[in-house]
N, C-alpha and C positions, 0 to 999 in steps of 0.2 A: 404517444411514445413512452409515457411512463409505464403503461401496462406491458409494453414490449420489453422495457428494461427490467422490470420485475420478473417477467418470465425468463429472461436470459440469466439473471442472478440466480433464480431458483434452479436452473439447469447447470450452473457452473460449479466446479469443484475447486477452482483456483481463482484468486483475485490479485492482480498486481496493482499496487497503490503507487502511482506515479507522484514523486514529491519534487518540487522545484524550489527555487529561491523564494517564491511567493507562498510556500507552504501547501496546505490542502484547502481547497475552496469549500464553500458550505455544501454544495451538492455532492462533491466527491466525499466529503466527510460522512454524509448520509449513507452513500453506497458502501464505504469502508465499514462503517458500524454494523450495517446488515451483515456483511461477510464475517466480521468478528463474532457477532451473535450466532451465526451458523457454525462457526468454528468451535464455539463452546459446546453446542449440542452434538457436533460431529467431528472428531479429531482427525478425520481424513481430509477435511477442508483446509486449504492452504491460502494464507494471506501473505503476500510478499511485498514489502516496501521496496520501491525502486528509486534510488537517488539520481535524479537527472543532472546533466551538466549545469554548473552554476549554483547548485544547492550549497548554501553556506552552513557552517557549524551551528550558528544560532538556530536556523530552521530545524536542523537535526536534533539539537538539544531541546526543542520545544515541541517535538512530536507527541501526539497523544500517547499516554502511558501504555496502553495495550498494543500499540503499534511499535513503539520504541523497543520493546523487549524482544522482538522478532529478528531473525536473521534477515539482512537485506542485501539487495544487489546494488553495487556502487558504480554508477556510470558517470560520476562527477567529472572524470578526466576524459571521458569519451568511451565509446562502445568497445573499441579495440583493447582497452586496458581494464575492462570490467572485472570486478571481483566480488565474491560473496563473502560478506563479513558478518560476524556475530554481532549482537546488540551492543 
């Protein structure tokens, strides 16, 4: 399954990084960093942080630096009231 995941990442131009109150897990962190590296080499690659319901301010304040500077989609109060917010 890791090879299939690598192939999918190689073929993707956009990555949504889902963030919950428990932050980013170790495996998700690896995937996110691969996409951030791709983004450095190719500025058409998009990495979009997605704040899930229940994500607290402390979690947001402790996001990795390269992720925290990006615009994010805010689903903290639900999908119907989602907004795109600057860093």
